[in-house]
DSSP file (Angstrom, degrees, kcal/mol; ACC not computed):
  #  RESIDUE AA STRUCTURE BP1 BP2  ACC     N-H-->O    O-->H-N    N-H-->O    O-->H-N    TCO  KAPPA ALPHA  PHI   PSI    X-CA   Y-CA   Z-CA
    1    1 A M     >        0   0    0      0, 0.0     4,-1.6     0, 0.0     3,-0.4   0.000 360.0 360.0 360.0 -44.6    0.1  -19.4  -10.8
    2    2 A N  H  >  +     0   0    0      1,-0.2     4,-1.9     2,-0.2     5,-0.1   0.852 360.0  58.6 -57.9 -33.6   -0.1  -18.9   -7.0
    3    3 A R  H  > S+     0   0    0      1,-0.2     4,-2.3     2,-0.2    -1,-0.2   0.885 102.0  53.4 -64.2 -39.1    3.6  -17.9   -7.2
    4    4 A N  H  > S+     0   0    0     -3,-0.4     4,-2.5     2,-0.2    -1,-0.2   0.892 108.1  49.9 -62.7 -40.1    2.8  -15.0   -9.7
    5    5 A K  H  X S+     0   0    0     -4,-1.6     4,-2.6     1,-0.2    -1,-0.2   0.903 110.7  50.2 -67.5 -38.9    0.2  -13.6   -7.3
    6    6 A R  H  X S+     0   0    0     -4,-1.9     4,-2.4     2,-0.2    -2,-0.2   0.906 110.4  49.6 -63.7 -40.7    2.7  -13.8   -4.5
    7    7 A T  H  X S+     0   0    0     -4,-2.3     4,-2.5     2,-0.2    -2,-0.2   0.922 111.8  48.0 -66.7 -43.4    5.3  -12.0   -6.6
    8    8 A K  H  X S+     0   0    0     -4,-2.5     4,-2.1     1,-0.2    -2,-0.2   0.920 111.0  51.7 -61.7 -42.4    2.8   -9.2   -7.6
    9    9 A S  H  X S+     0   0    0     -4,-2.6     4,-2.2     1,-0.2    -2,-0.2   0.920 110.1  48.2 -60.7 -44.2    1.8   -8.9   -4.0
   10   10 A N  H  X S+     0   0    0     -4,-2.4     4,-2.9     1,-0.2    -1,-0.2   0.900 109.4  53.6 -61.8 -40.6    5.5   -8.5   -3.0
   11   11 A N  H  X S+     0   0    0     -4,-2.5     4,-2.5     1,-0.2    -1,-0.2   0.878 108.8  49.6 -62.4 -37.2    6.0   -5.9   -5.7
   12   12 A I  H  X S+     0   0    0     -4,-2.1     4,-2.3     2,-0.2    -1,-0.2   0.920 112.0  47.1 -66.9 -44.8    3.0   -3.9   -4.4
   13   13 A N  H  X S+     0   0    0     -4,-2.2     4,-1.9     2,-0.2    -2,-0.2   0.918 113.8  47.8 -62.7 -44.1    4.4   -4.0   -0.9
   14   14 A D  H  X S+     0   0    0     -4,-2.9     4,-2.9     1,-0.2    -2,-0.2   0.906 110.7  52.8 -64.1 -41.9    7.9   -3.0   -2.2
   15   15 A K  H  X S+     0   0    0     -4,-2.5     4,-2.9    -5,-0.2     5,-0.3   0.912 106.6  52.0 -61.2 -42.6    6.2   -0.2   -4.2
   16   16 A L  H  X S+     0   0    0     -4,-2.3     4,-2.4     1,-0.2    -1,-0.2   0.915 113.4  44.9 -59.8 -44.1    4.4    1.2   -1.1
   17   17 A V  H  X S+     0   0    0     -4,-1.9     4,-3.0     2,-0.2     5,-0.3   0.940 114.0  48.6 -66.6 -47.7    7.7    1.3    0.8
   18   18 A I  H  X S+     0   0    0     -4,-2.9     4,-2.2     1,-0.2    -2,-0.2   0.919 114.5  44.7 -59.1 -47.0    9.7    2.8   -2.1
   19   19 A I  H  X S+     0   0    0     -4,-2.9     4,-1.5    -5,-0.2    -1,-0.2   0.935 114.5  49.0 -64.1 -45.8    7.1    5.5   -2.7
   20   20 A R  H >X>S+     0   0    0     -4,-2.4     5,-2.2    -5,-0.3     4,-0.6   0.952 114.7  43.5 -61.5 -50.4    6.7    6.3    0.9
   21   21 A L  H ><5S+     0   0    0     -4,-3.0     3,-0.7     1,-0.2    -1,-0.2   0.852 110.0  57.3 -65.4 -33.2   10.5    6.6    1.5
   22   22 A G  H 3<5S+     0   0    0     -4,-2.2    -1,-0.2    -5,-0.3    -2,-0.2   0.794 108.4  47.6 -65.9 -28.1   10.9    8.6   -1.7
   23   23 A K  H <<5S-     0   0    0     -4,-1.5    -1,-0.3    -3,-0.6    -2,-0.2   0.549 114.5-120.1 -87.5  -8.8    8.4   11.1   -0.3
   24   24 A G  T <<5 +     0   0    0     -3,-0.7     2,-0.3    -4,-0.6    -3,-0.2   0.804  63.8 145.2  74.9  30.2   10.2   11.2    3.0
   25   25 A L      < -     0   0    0     -5,-2.2    -1,-0.2    -6,-0.2     2,-0.2  -0.735  44.1-135.6-103.5 148.0    7.1   10.0    4.9
   26   26 A T     >  -     0   0    0     -2,-0.3     4,-2.0     1,-0.1     5,-0.2  -0.489  32.1-108.3 -86.6 167.2    6.8    7.8    7.9
   27   27 A Q  H  > S+     0   0    0      1,-0.2     4,-2.8     2,-0.2     5,-0.2   0.908 122.0  54.1 -61.9 -39.8    4.2    5.0    8.1
   28   28 A K  H  > S+     0   0    0      1,-0.2     4,-3.1     2,-0.2     5,-0.2   0.920 106.8  50.2 -60.0 -44.7    2.4    7.2   10.7
   29   29 A E  H  > S+     0   0    0      2,-0.2     4,-2.2     1,-0.2    -1,-0.2   0.915 112.7  45.8 -63.2 -42.6    2.3   10.1    8.3
   30   30 A V  H  X S+     0   0    0     -4,-2.0     4,-2.4     2,-0.2    -2,-0.2   0.941 114.1  49.9 -63.5 -48.4    0.9    8.0    5.4
   31   31 A A  H  X>S+     0   0    0     -4,-2.8     5,-2.6     1,-0.2     4,-0.6   0.926 110.9  48.5 -57.8 -46.9   -1.6    6.4    7.7
   32   32 A D  H ><5S+     0   0    0     -4,-3.1     3,-0.6     1,-0.2    -1,-0.2   0.901 112.6  47.9 -61.7 -41.4   -2.8    9.8    9.0
   33   33 A L  H 3<5S+     0   0    0     -4,-2.2    -1,-0.2     1,-0.2    -2,-0.2   0.836 114.3  46.3 -67.1 -32.5   -3.1   11.2    5.5
   34   34 A A  H 3<5S-     0   0    0     -4,-2.4    -1,-0.2    -5,-0.2    -2,-0.2   0.463 112.3-122.6 -87.3  -3.4   -5.1    8.1    4.4
   35   35 A L  T <<5S+     0   0    0     -3,-0.6     2,-0.3    -4,-0.6    -3,-0.2   0.898  72.4 115.7  59.5  43.9   -7.2    8.3    7.6
   36   36 A I  S   <S-     0   0    0     -5,-2.6    -1,-0.2    -6,-0.1    -2,-0.1  -0.902  73.9 -85.8-131.5 164.7   -6.3    4.8    8.8
   37   37 A E     >  -     0   0    0     -2,-0.3     4,-2.3     1,-0.1     5,-0.2  -0.406  31.7-127.4 -68.1 144.8   -4.5    3.5   11.9
   38   38 A R  H  > S+     0   0    0      1,-0.2     4,-2.8     2,-0.2     5,-0.2   0.898 110.4  53.8 -60.8 -40.7   -0.7    3.3   11.6
   39   39 A T  H  > S+     0   0    0      2,-0.2     4,-2.0     1,-0.2    -1,-0.2   0.869 108.8  49.7 -62.7 -36.2   -0.7   -0.4   12.7
   40   40 A Y  H  > S+     0   0    0      2,-0.2     4,-2.3     1,-0.2    -1,-0.2   0.931 112.1  47.4 -67.6 -46.7   -3.2   -1.2    9.9
   41   41 A Y  H  X S+     0   0    0     -4,-2.3     4,-3.2     1,-0.2     5,-0.2   0.924 110.0  53.4 -59.0 -43.7   -1.0    0.6    7.3
   42   42 A C  H  X S+     0   0    0     -4,-2.8     4,-2.5     1,-0.2     6,-0.2   0.927 108.8  49.1 -57.1 -47.7    2.0   -1.2    8.6
   43   43 A K  H  <>S+     0   0    0     -4,-2.0     5,-2.5     2,-0.2     6,-1.1   0.891 113.1  47.2 -62.4 -40.1    0.3   -4.6    8.1
   44   44 A I  H ><5S+     0   0    0     -4,-2.3     3,-1.6     4,-0.2    -2,-0.2   0.966 113.5  47.6 -63.9 -51.6   -0.8   -3.6    4.6
   45   45 A E  H 3<5S+     0   0    0     -4,-3.2    -2,-0.2     1,-0.3   -28,-0.2   0.855 113.9  47.5 -59.0 -36.9    2.7   -2.4    3.7
   46   46 A N  T 3<5S-     0   0    0     -4,-2.5    -1,-0.3    -5,-0.2    -2,-0.2   0.417 115.0-115.1 -88.3   2.8    4.3   -5.5    5.1
   47   47 A G  T < 5S+     0   0    0     -3,-1.6    -3,-0.2    -4,-0.3    -2,-0.1   0.667  79.8 125.0  76.2  16.6    1.9   -7.8    3.3
   48   48 A Q  S   <S+     0   0    0     -5,-2.5     2,-0.3    -6,-0.2    -4,-0.2   0.658  77.5  10.0 -82.8 -15.6    0.3   -9.1    6.5
   49   49 A C        -     0   0    0     -6,-1.1     2,-0.3    -9,-0.1    -2,-0.2  -0.987  68.6-126.4-154.1 162.3   -3.2   -8.2    5.4
   50   50 A K        -     0   0    0     -2,-0.3     2,-0.2    -3,-0.1    -6,-0.1  -0.812  25.1-150.7-107.1 152.0   -5.2   -7.0    2.4
   51   51 A A        -     0   0    0     -2,-0.3     2,-0.0     1,-0.1     5,-0.0  -0.700  28.1 -83.8-116.8 171.1   -7.3   -3.9    2.5
   52   52 A A     >  -     0   0    0     -2,-0.2     4,-1.8     1,-0.1     3,-0.4  -0.330  43.9-109.9 -66.6 156.7  -10.5   -2.7    0.7
   53   53 A V  H  > S+     0   0    0      1,-0.2     4,-2.2     2,-0.2     5,-0.2   0.893 120.1  55.9 -56.4 -42.0  -10.0   -1.2   -2.8
   54   54 A Q  H  > S+     0   0    0      1,-0.2     4,-2.6     2,-0.2    -1,-0.2   0.863 104.5  53.4 -58.9 -37.2  -11.0    2.2   -1.4
   55   55 A T  H  > S+     0   0    0     -3,-0.4     4,-2.5     2,-0.2    -1,-0.2   0.905 107.9  49.0 -66.1 -42.3   -8.2    1.9    1.3
   56   56 A Y  H  X S+     0   0    0     -4,-1.8     4,-2.3     2,-0.2    -2,-0.2   0.888 112.0  50.2 -63.9 -38.4   -5.6    1.3   -1.4
   57   57 A K  H  X S+     0   0    0     -4,-2.2     4,-2.7     2,-0.2    -2,-0.2   0.921 110.2  49.6 -63.8 -44.2   -6.9    4.3   -3.3
   58   58 A D  H  X S+     0   0    0     -4,-2.6     4,-2.3     1,-0.2    -2,-0.2   0.890 111.5  49.4 -65.2 -37.9   -6.7    6.5   -0.1
   59   59 A I  H  X S+     0   0    0     -4,-2.5     4,-2.0     2,-0.2    -1,-0.2   0.923 110.3  50.0 -65.8 -42.7   -3.1    5.3    0.5
   60   60 A A  H  X>S+     0   0    0     -4,-2.3     5,-3.1     2,-0.2     4,-0.7   0.914 111.4  48.4 -60.8 -44.8   -2.2    6.1   -3.1
   61   61 A I  H ><5S+     0   0    0     -4,-2.7     3,-1.1     1,-0.2    -1,-0.2   0.922 109.6  52.7 -61.3 -43.3   -3.7    9.6   -2.7
   62   62 A A  H 3<5S+     0   0    0     -4,-2.3    -1,-0.2     1,-0.3    -2,-0.2   0.877 112.9  45.6 -59.3 -36.7   -1.8   10.1    0.6
   63   63 A L  H 3<5S-     0   0    0     -4,-2.0    -1,-0.3    -5,-0.1    -2,-0.2   0.535 113.4-119.5 -83.7  -6.0    1.4    9.1   -1.2
   64   64 A G  T <<5 +     0   0    0     -3,-1.1     2,-0.7    -4,-0.7    -3,-0.2   0.815  61.9 151.3  69.6  31.0    0.6   11.4   -4.2
   65   65 A Y      < -     0   0    0     -5,-3.1     3,-0.3     1,-0.2    -1,-0.2  -0.857  30.1-168.5-100.8 107.8    0.6    8.3   -6.5
   66   66 A A  S    S+     0   0    0     -2,-0.7     2,-1.4     1,-0.2     3,-0.3   0.793  78.1  66.7 -68.1 -31.8   -1.7    8.9   -9.4
   67   67 A R    >   +     0   0    0      1,-0.2     3,-2.1    -7,-0.1     4,-0.3  -0.352  60.1 156.4 -90.0  57.6   -1.7    5.3  -10.7
   68   68 A W  G >   +     0   0    0     -2,-1.4     3,-1.8    -3,-0.3    -1,-0.2   0.755  62.3  68.7 -57.6 -30.1   -3.5    3.9   -7.6
   69   69 A K  G >  S+     0   0    0      1,-0.3     3,-1.2    -3,-0.3    -1,-0.3   0.758  88.0  66.8 -60.2 -25.1   -4.8    0.9   -9.5
   70   70 A D  G <  S+     0   0    0     -3,-2.1    -1,-0.3     1,-0.2    -2,-0.2   0.706  96.0  57.5 -67.4 -20.7   -1.3   -0.4   -9.7
   71   71 A L  G <  S+     0   0    0     -3,-1.8    -1,-0.2    -4,-0.3    -2,-0.2   0.442  83.1  96.9 -92.7   0.4   -1.3   -0.8   -5.9
   72   72 A I  S <  S-     0   0    0     -3,-1.2   -19,-0.0    -4,-0.2     4,-0.0  -0.815  75.7-125.8 -96.7 124.3   -4.3   -3.2   -5.7
   73   73 A P    >   -     0   0    0      0, 0.0     3,-1.0     0, 0.0    -2,-0.1  -0.255  18.3-120.7 -60.1 150.3   -3.5   -6.9   -5.5
   74   74 A D  T 3  S+     0   0    0      1,-0.2   -69,-0.0   -69,-0.2    -2,-0.0   0.829 106.3  61.4 -64.2 -32.7   -5.1   -9.1   -8.1
   75   75 A N  T 3         0   0    0      1,-0.2    -1,-0.2   -70,-0.1   -70,-0.0   0.030 360.0 360.0 -91.0  30.0   -6.9  -11.3   -5.5
   76   76 A I    <         0   0    0     -3,-1.0    -1,-0.2    -4,-0.0   -23,-0.2   0.399 360.0 360.0-101.5 360.0   -9.0   -8.6   -4.0
């Protein structure tokens, strides 16, 4: 079961990268749009930390991603 959570977490991180690159945005640009520090966004994108639900929503809005709930890990 722990493995499934890890897999979903990796999928979310991968999804953030894919969406960001697809939009042609840098980590700094996404962070600025989401009103968070670039280093914090980088840690979220790389799976080094988890954020509050509102932060995931802000990131999704910054990325123009309507299905923001898909970006929230199960264990938050």
